[in-house]
N, C-alpha and C positions, 0 to 999 in steps of 0.2 A: 504494500500500500504506500509506503514511504517513497519507494522508487517511482511509482506511478505519479505521485504528487510532484516530485522533483522534475520528472520528464515533462509534465504538463507546464510547470512554471518556466522551464527553459524554453519551451516552444513559444510561449507568449512573449518572452524576452526577445527571442530571435526574430519574431515577426516585426516587432517595433523597431529593432535595429535595421532590418532590411529596408523599411520605409525611409529611414533617415538617410540612407546612402543612395537613394534613387535620383539624385540631382547631380548635374555636371554643368560647368561653364562651357559654352560653345562659341566658336568663331567661324567666319568664312575665310578661307584661304584664297586669295585672288592675286593673279599676276597681271598688272596693268599692261595695256597694249604698248608695245615697243620696249618693254622691260623684261628682265630675266629674274627680277627680285620679287619674291612673294611678299604681299602685305596681308595683315590679318585684321579683319573687322569684327570686333566683339559683338556678340548677339545677346549675351546674358546667360542666365541660368535656366536650364530646362529640367523638368522633373518627370519621373514615371512615364506615363503614356506620351506626353509631349516630347520627352527625350527619345523614346523609341521611334516616334513619328519623324522627328527631324533627322535622326541617324539613318532611317530607312528611306525617306522620301525627299530629303533636302529641305530647303527653306525658301520662302517667298519674302525677299527683302523689299519692304514697302517704300522705304526712302533710302536714298544713297547715303553712304558713309564716307565722310571726308577725313582723310588721314594725312595731314600736312599738305603735300603737293599731289598726293594720290587720291583718287576717288573710286570707291567700289560702287558701281551703278546699281540702281534698284532693279529687281527682276527675280526670276526663279533660279535658284542655285541647286545643282544636283547634290545628292547625298555625299558624293566624293569630294565636294568642295566645302562641306561643313564638317568641322572637327570638334569633338566634345571630350572633355576630361583628359584622360590619359591617352586617348586616341589622337590628340592634337599633334601637329608637326611644327 
């Protein structure tokens, strides 16, 4: 009985820990026309289903991102152009 209680307690703890780790910071990796240097436009934090969606389907950037002299234009970016968490380059 004691072992069953401990197992049940640990399973509840594990579920709450998994939820806390379902978020990652993401960015678009973009190489401006005429350049060979990649720039990164930060998109912010995505969690759970939104994180899975952006990693699988890409991201629709509604407004351009200006980074000094470089601009990442608005538009749809493929999943390969969006990098999140430890997947970033």
